[in-house]
Steps between C-alpha positions, in 0.01 A plus 500: 500500500628142457171399342510798265858421400394145419215619284729730307760230444231279352362769270707547184296802389578692816865403474500637146361827632792506744290533810710240678801722588298690760494190716877479528697666775761664282835603640525816293873550552557179300280599205597672179158649430143462624260458203214747455230234507261444665392861449364674809251787492462568872714606795372218715617357832304184409710399196749218528852646503722454197794479734671615818816705547713621786554873546789617285448240227451572131213398272488488122132526411331476160170676430252519213402841363197693626299387197542132594693440178213591266699748288797342329456638145340809347185314392422385856229668705446519874196276559358529851229247417758221496737658756315753717784545752808720473840536664597141587762473772731227625482384858444489780848466645534445872782676684593290799463680830290787364222597741227766499654837575825418319588625153652340192779691327487388137815599313435492125825398335389449138197466272561334162260437210421132448407511129682809371186708448224686679140577408243772553162600364286811504267396781191680622561876553344512845404855585636634170201434275367846580781641288617208283176317425436128545581366152821331612697280256650173630847649463696178557871578483777241526835659580836321474750565779857534373817654638316657797245671276136425422407537132161665547485582128751530213539867593479488881723313746441503875775424752456164670405589858356185659280502810253278684141618483392261776679416822349439841435285802179326599260701720360341816145596406336462161657373179572782253545422132801615300309803363491743798776612736501557873712510813622148415640619165320341207459659157699813583624568144769734636804531274726501807433129563804429287850352504732669745220593740369337818128458570394476865175312551300450823456143624144415604509119523767253612747449217401822326372325184685705238369533143647678197447534126340724234840609365516802270782570254417867549210714619415867527375657821126440535492202257243688296338214304535252790732293278872562519760326284411163650744209490562153637807538719759339719562702817782452746429620853655469844272506803601619846287504815468806725368413843220704656509766228131585553457640149154626416562504123779424252819701474756518222866588528736572211871581525403870495138531624256402775139438394186446706203337326129556558195372316180704512235661282461770399867516412535833684450309825770251403739790436427647844527164676823398327663831595375461858646149518831629365504777761436249779774274359748787511392576856527144631815384320693819422418719804342774292233715662179433310438867426855545379443202266167647390676823402789322326274274294297801389818619329670182377244217518390313187224252424463194281156376393404145407198415286297817528172336605655279771619778730855373560743785570860513621623819669876540456791690648863490396729353765745788455260720695475263797756497779444228759 
């Protein structure tokens, strides 16, 4: 590491690309904001940490949009020949004391646009060409964000409802990219990963290795074109550590709902698994008989679906129905 640091200090080009910050041990509680670069496209336990925090500390993290900044004006086009990767994230961040079997509780406090606009484009209609055809226009759309609304067109405004498309910890086996999702989190694209909510993530490696990014100004359920209203963002989070949580997949908690997440294909399996995980959560933490929970969720349960080809589903129940 010392040799590598010396090489980087002597290389002005690499310094210009801002690769050098990864070599610093950053005390995050003393920082205003962690820059988005260098962009990361994997949830890897092998990457050099951007910094370390103690449980309970707050991070302010910048991230580039899912399109790696390629769409800034209406004439721009997404060019995967020059930038084949999508969904850059910031990280990893080490949480001191985190060990396999623990869980990180990531409290999302705010998500703010960095440049006052978001971007989208038509994208490939995966699975829809049977009905819509394959003659897809570029459809680049640059949308200003003003007064908590997104100006999608002169006639249509969409409420600003920010979320993180990608959030996760590093698995202990394999190195997934930022395109799929799994039991570590990843590219969940669930609208509930938003300010005011807490995301619980399993820890697989010492330190947890937390990543986040791919902020959306808004997104519909299913993210039909695979491109939401993508934006560079500044996210404020607080990270707590839950010892020996033994989570098998992410969970989400809002002020009013509990949500269990599963990732599987076909999506019907993800729906079944997410409901099963929610039932087992109610049994273990809220003393509900599993069959009583099964019956209740049949009547009042709801689901949220991420990008429709990724298989990420959250099964939800309102807290008002749960008595501990």
